[in-house]
PyMOL CGO cylinders between C-alpha atoms (Angstrom):
from pymol import cmd
from pymol.cgo import CYLINDER

trace = [
    CYLINDER, 0.00, 0.00, 0.00, 1.34, 3.40, -0.82, 0.3, 1, 1, 1, 1, 1, 1,
    CYLINDER, 1.34, 3.40, -0.82, 1.47, 6.07, 1.82, 0.3, 1, 1, 1, 1, 1, 1,
    CYLINDER, 1.47, 6.07, 1.82, -1.22, 8.68, 2.15, 0.3, 1, 1, 1, 1, 1, 1,
    CYLINDER, -1.22, 8.68, 2.15, -0.66, 11.45, -0.36, 0.3, 1, 1, 1, 1, 1, 1,
    CYLINDER, -0.66, 11.45, -0.36, -1.65, 14.22, 2.04, 0.3, 1, 1, 1, 1, 1, 1,
    CYLINDER, -1.65, 14.22, 2.04, 0.48, 13.52, 5.10, 0.3, 1, 1, 1, 1, 1, 1,
    CYLINDER, 0.48, 13.52, 5.10, 3.04, 10.97, 3.94, 0.3, 1, 1, 1, 1, 1, 1,
    CYLINDER, 3.04, 10.97, 3.94, 2.07, 8.72, 6.87, 0.3, 1, 1, 1, 1, 1, 1,
    CYLINDER, 2.07, 8.72, 6.87, 0.41, 5.32, 6.83, 0.3, 1, 1, 1, 1, 1, 1,
    CYLINDER, 0.41, 5.32, 6.83, -2.87, 5.70, 8.69, 0.3, 1, 1, 1, 1, 1, 1,
    CYLINDER, -2.87, 5.70, 8.69, -5.07, 3.35, 10.68, 0.3, 1, 1, 1, 1, 1, 1,
    CYLINDER, -5.07, 3.35, 10.68, -7.80, 3.78, 8.08, 0.3, 1, 1, 1, 1, 1, 1,
    CYLINDER, -7.80, 3.78, 8.08, -5.45, 2.69, 5.30, 0.3, 1, 1, 1, 1, 1, 1,
    CYLINDER, -5.45, 2.69, 5.30, -4.45, -0.37, 7.32, 0.3, 1, 1, 1, 1, 1, 1,
    CYLINDER, -4.45, -0.37, 7.32, -8.11, -1.16, 7.96, 0.3, 1, 1, 1, 1, 1, 1,
    CYLINDER, -8.11, -1.16, 7.96, -8.94, -0.90, 4.25, 0.3, 1, 1, 1, 1, 1, 1,
    CYLINDER, -8.94, -0.90, 4.25, -6.05, -3.24, 3.42, 0.3, 1, 1, 1, 1, 1, 1,
    CYLINDER, -6.05, -3.24, 3.42, -7.24, -5.81, 5.95, 0.3, 1, 1, 1, 1, 1, 1,
    CYLINDER, -7.24, -5.81, 5.95, -10.80, -5.61, 4.59, 0.3, 1, 1, 1, 1, 1, 1,
    CYLINDER, -10.80, -5.61, 4.59, -9.50, -6.12, 1.05, 0.3, 1, 1, 1, 1, 1, 1,
    CYLINDER, -9.50, -6.12, 1.05, -7.34, -9.08, 2.10, 0.3, 1, 1, 1, 1, 1, 1,
    CYLINDER, -7.34, -9.08, 2.10, -10.28, -10.67, 3.91, 0.3, 1, 1, 1, 1, 1, 1,
    CYLINDER, -10.28, -10.67, 3.91, -12.51, -10.29, 0.87, 0.3, 1, 1, 1, 1, 1, 1,
    CYLINDER, -12.51, -10.29, 0.87, -9.84, -11.77, -1.39, 0.3, 1, 1, 1, 1, 1, 1,
    CYLINDER, -9.84, -11.77, -1.39, -9.37, -14.69, 0.99, 0.3, 1, 1, 1, 1, 1, 1,
    CYLINDER, -9.37, -14.69, 0.99, -13.13, -15.37, 1.04, 0.3, 1, 1, 1, 1, 1, 1,
    CYLINDER, -13.13, -15.37, 1.04, -13.18, -15.18, -2.76, 0.3, 1, 1, 1, 1, 1, 1,
    CYLINDER, -13.18, -15.18, -2.76, -10.46, -17.84, -2.96, 0.3, 1, 1, 1, 1, 1, 1,
    CYLINDER, -10.46, -17.84, -2.96, -12.36, -20.25, -0.71, 0.3, 1, 1, 1, 1, 1, 1,
    CYLINDER, -12.36, -20.25, -0.71, -13.44, -23.43, -2.53, 0.3, 1, 1, 1, 1, 1, 1,
    CYLINDER, -13.44, -23.43, -2.53, -17.05, -23.34, -1.30, 0.3, 1, 1, 1, 1, 1, 1,
    CYLINDER, -17.05, -23.34, -1.30, -18.00, -19.88, -2.64, 0.3, 1, 1, 1, 1, 1, 1,
    CYLINDER, -18.00, -19.88, -2.64, -21.25, -19.90, -4.60, 0.3, 1, 1, 1, 1, 1, 1,
    CYLINDER, -21.25, -19.90, -4.60, -21.52, -17.94, -7.86, 0.3, 1, 1, 1, 1, 1, 1,
    CYLINDER, -21.52, -17.94, -7.86, -23.79, -15.41, -6.14, 0.3, 1, 1, 1, 1, 1, 1,
    CYLINDER, -23.79, -15.41, -6.14, -21.30, -14.90, -3.30, 0.3, 1, 1, 1, 1, 1, 1,
    CYLINDER, -21.30, -14.90, -3.30, -18.46, -14.61, -5.80, 0.3, 1, 1, 1, 1, 1, 1,
    CYLINDER, -18.46, -14.61, -5.80, -20.30, -11.88, -7.70, 0.3, 1, 1, 1, 1, 1, 1,
    CYLINDER, -20.30, -11.88, -7.70, -20.97, -9.93, -4.48, 0.3, 1, 1, 1, 1, 1, 1,
    CYLINDER, -20.97, -9.93, -4.48, -17.39, -10.35, -3.28, 0.3, 1, 1, 1, 1, 1, 1,
    CYLINDER, -17.39, -10.35, -3.28, -16.04, -9.04, -6.60, 0.3, 1, 1, 1, 1, 1, 1,
    CYLINDER, -16.04, -9.04, -6.60, -18.34, -6.01, -6.33, 0.3, 1, 1, 1, 1, 1, 1,
    CYLINDER, -18.34, -6.01, -6.33, -17.18, -5.33, -2.77, 0.3, 1, 1, 1, 1, 1, 1,
    CYLINDER, -17.18, -5.33, -2.77, -13.51, -5.77, -3.72, 0.3, 1, 1, 1, 1, 1, 1,
    CYLINDER, -13.51, -5.77, -3.72, -13.94, -3.26, -6.54, 0.3, 1, 1, 1, 1, 1, 1,
    CYLINDER, -13.94, -3.26, -6.54, -15.61, -0.80, -4.15, 0.3, 1, 1, 1, 1, 1, 1,
    CYLINDER, -15.61, -0.80, -4.15, -12.85, -1.10, -1.55, 0.3, 1, 1, 1, 1, 1, 1,
    CYLINDER, -12.85, -1.10, -1.55, -10.14, -0.78, -4.21, 0.3, 1, 1, 1, 1, 1, 1,
    CYLINDER, -10.14, -0.78, -4.21, -11.80, 2.35, -5.57, 0.3, 1, 1, 1, 1, 1, 1,
    CYLINDER, -11.80, 2.35, -5.57, -12.03, 3.78, -2.06, 0.3, 1, 1, 1, 1, 1, 1,
    CYLINDER, -12.03, 3.78, -2.06, -8.33, 3.04, -1.58, 0.3, 1, 1, 1, 1, 1, 1,
    CYLINDER, -8.33, 3.04, -1.58, -7.48, 4.68, -4.90, 0.3, 1, 1, 1, 1, 1, 1,
    CYLINDER, -7.48, 4.68, -4.90, -5.97, 1.58, -6.47, 0.3, 1, 1, 1, 1, 1, 1,
    CYLINDER, -5.97, 1.58, -6.47, -8.67, 0.79, -9.01, 0.3, 1, 1, 1, 1, 1, 1,
]
cmd.load_cgo(trace, "trace")
């Protein structure tokens, strides 16, 4: 994750967003994910990435 553009410091919110993204990616990789869950997870991953500024 790149540092915050405004302060140059890595914030708690940035860490939190990274952990949310990692959790979503881990759930997506699980073998028992239904197609509906996969679609929702991909939507949520895209939302979090956009919020983080990496999408």
